C-alpha positions as CSV (number, residue, x, y, z in Angstrom):
1,X,-17.3,-1.6,8.9
2,X,-14.1,-1.0,11.0
3,X,-12.4,2.3,10.6
4,X,-8.9,1.0,10.5
5,X,-5.9,2.5,12.1
6,X,-5.6,6.3,12.1
7,X,-2.4,8.3,11.7
8,X,-0.3,8.1,14.8
9,X,-1.8,4.8,15.9
10,X,0.0,1.5,15.9
11,X,-0.4,-0.4,12.6
12,X,-2.0,-3.8,13.1
13,X,0.6,-6.5,12.8
14,X,0.0,-9.3,10.3
15,X,1.7,-12.2,8.5
16,X,0.8,-13.1,4.9
17,X,2.3,-15.3,2.2
18,X,3.3,-13.6,-1.0
19,X,5.4,-13.7,-4.2
20,X,8.6,-13.2,-2.2
21,X,7.7,-15.7,0.6
22,X,6.3,-15.0,4.1
23,X,6.0,-11.3,5.1
24,X,5.3,-10.2,8.7
25,X,5.0,-6.5,9.3
26,X,6.5,-6.7,12.8
27,X,9.7,-8.1,11.3
28,X,10.3,-4.8,9.6
29,X,10.3,-2.5,12.7
30,X,13.0,0.0,12.3
31,X,12.2,0.4,8.6
32,X,9.5,2.3,6.8
33,X,6.9,0.1,5.1
34,X,4.4,1.1,2.4
35,X,1.3,-1.1,2.2
36,X,-0.5,-0.7,-1.1
37,X,-3.9,-2.4,-0.9
38,X,-5.5,-3.0,-4.3
39,X,-8.7,-4.6,-5.6
40,X,-7.3,-7.3,-7.9
41,X,-4.7,-8.8,-10.1
42,X,-5.0,-8.2,-13.9
43,X,-7.5,-5.4,-13.5
44,X,-6.8,-2.2,-15.6
45,X,-6.0,0.2,-12.8
46,X,-4.1,-2.3,-10.7
47,X,-2.1,-3.4,-13.7
48,X,-1.2,0.2,-14.4
49,X,-0.3,0.9,-10.8
50,X,2.1,-2.0,-10.4
51,X,3.6,-1.6,-13.9
52,X,4.3,2.0,-13.0
53,X,6.1,0.8,-9.9
54,X,8.0,-1.7,-12.1
55,X,8.9,1.0,-14.6
56,X,10.2,3.2,-11.8
57,X,11.8,0.4,-9.7
58,X,15.1,2.3,-9.3
59,X,13.2,5.3,-7.9
60,X,11.1,3.0,-5.7
61,X,14.2,1.4,-4.4
62,X,15.7,4.8,-3.5
63,X,12.7,5.5,-1.2
64,X,14.3,3.8,1.8
65,X,11.1,1.9,2.4
66,X,9.8,-1.6,1.9
67,X,6.8,-1.5,-0.6
68,X,4.3,-4.4,-0.8
69,X,1.0,-4.9,-2.5
70,X,-1.9,-6.6,-0.7
71,X,-5.1,-8.0,-2.2
72,X,-7.5,-10.8,-1.8
73,X,-6.2,-13.1,-4.5
74,X,-4.1,-16.1,-3.7
75,X,-0.4,-16.4,-4.1
76,X,-0.8,-18.4,-7.4
77,X,-2.8,-15.5,-8.9
78,X,-0.2,-13.0,-7.6
79,X,2.6,-15.1,-9.1
80,X,0.8,-15.2,-12.5
81,X,0.2,-11.4,-12.4
82,X,3.9,-10.8,-11.5
83,X,5.1,-13.1,-14.3
84,X,2.7,-11.6,-16.9
85,X,4.0,-8.1,-16.3
86,X,7.5,-8.5,-14.9
87,X,6.4,-6.8,-11.6
88,X,9.0,-6.0,-9.0
89,X,6.9,-5.2,-5.9
90,X,6.1,-8.2,-3.8
91,X,2.4,-9.0,-3.7
92,X,0.8,-10.5,-0.5
93,X,-2.2,-12.8,-0.5
94,X,-5.1,-11.8,1.9
95,X,-7.7,-14.3,0.7
96,X,-9.9,-14.1,3.8
97,X,-9.5,-10.3,3.9
98,X,-8.5,-10.3,7.5
99,X,-5.7,-7.8,7.0
100,X,-8.0,-5.6,4.8
101,X,-10.6,-5.7,7.6
102,X,-7.9,-4.8,10.2
103,X,-6.9,-1.8,8.1
104,X,-10.6,-0.8,7.4
105,X,-10.4,-1.4,3.6
106,X,-12.4,-4.6,3.2
107,X,-15.5,-3.8,1.1
108,X,-18.5,-5.8,0.1
109,X,-18.5,-6.8,-3.6
110,X,-15.3,-4.9,-4.3
111,X,-13.3,-7.0,-1.9
112,X,-10.3,-4.8,-1.1
113,X,-10.5,-1.0,-1.4
114,X,-7.5,0.7,-3.0
115,X,-5.6,2.4,-0.2
116,X,-2.0,3.2,0.8
117,X,-0.6,3.2,4.3
118,X,2.9,4.4,5.2
119,X,4.1,2.7,8.4
120,X,7.0,4.4,10.2
121,X,10.0,2.8,11.9
122,X,8.1,2.5,15.2
123,X,5.2,0.6,13.6
124,X,2.8,3.5,13.6
125,X,0.7,4.8,10.7
126,X,2.5,7.9,9.5
127,X,0.2,8.5,6.4
128,X,-2.7,7.0,4.6
129,X,-4.8,7.5,1.6
130,X,-8.1,5.8,0.9
131,X,-9.2,5.9,-2.7
132,X,-13.0,6.4,-2.8
133,X,-13.5,4.8,-6.3
134,X,-10.1,3.1,-6.8
135,X,-9.7,4.7,-10.2
136,X,-6.4,6.3,-9.2
137,X,-3.4,5.3,-7.2
138,X,-0.5,6.7,-5.3
139,X,2.3,7.2,-7.8
140,X,6.1,6.8,-7.2
141,X,6.4,10.6,-7.2
142,X,3.7,10.9,-4.5
143,X,5.3,8.2,-2.4
144,X,8.6,10.1,-2.8
145,X,7.0,13.3,-1.6
146,X,5.2,11.6,1.3
147,X,8.4,9.8,2.5
148,X,10.5,12.9,2.1
149,X,8.2,14.8,4.4
150,X,8.0,12.0,7.0
151,X,9.1,13.0,10.5
152,X,10.5,10.1,12.5
153,X,7.8,8.9,14.9
154,X,5.4,11.5,13.7
155,X,2.8,12.4,11.1
156,X,3.6,13.1,7.5
157,X,2.5,16.5,6.2
158,X,2.6,16.9,2.5
159,X,1.1,19.2,-0.1
160,X,-2.7,18.7,0.0
161,X,-2.7,16.7,3.2
162,X,-5.5,17.1,5.6
163,X,-5.4,16.5,9.4
164,X,-5.2,12.8,10.0
165,X,-2.8,12.3,7.2
166,X,-5.3,11.7,4.4
167,X,-4.4,13.6,1.3
168,X,-6.4,15.3,-1.4
169,X,-3.3,16.3,-3.4
170,X,-2.8,15.9,-7.1
171,X,-4.6,13.0,-8.6
172,X,-2.7,10.0,-9.9
173,X,-3.1,8.7,-13.4
174,X,-6.3,6.6,-13.7
175,X,-7.6,3.8,-15.8
């Protein structure tokens, strides 16, 4: 299983279709991008995660970052998920899990592991969090803290962060 990019390394570029059309990571150089990998549409924790982003959409918009969700379902599934819950974060379809593999978060049986990557303006991984069980997620408050502590072109250090940018900070809501 590939390890995926580490903090400070260039983020693998990709292009996927999603609920807001085509998304290519490289087109967003000069902006910070949050990649929120998640296991699946209409599952309890994923629904709670993206509904929490919807409920705090003004706070999410104030982050000065582009936030997208990525999972293995197709665009039609993402569109239904978005419509069912009034979601505001664009969802990208990675049905062959090529992007999940490139980021080291493709898992047998599960499909896509819940993980969050912050990509800086230069296209480098500034921070990442891999969720062992996927029962929690990075909240808007945690994203706010991580992005506030970002140093241009450098690693993010936040409360509870370990070397390499992975965090063991406060747990997010689960289930």
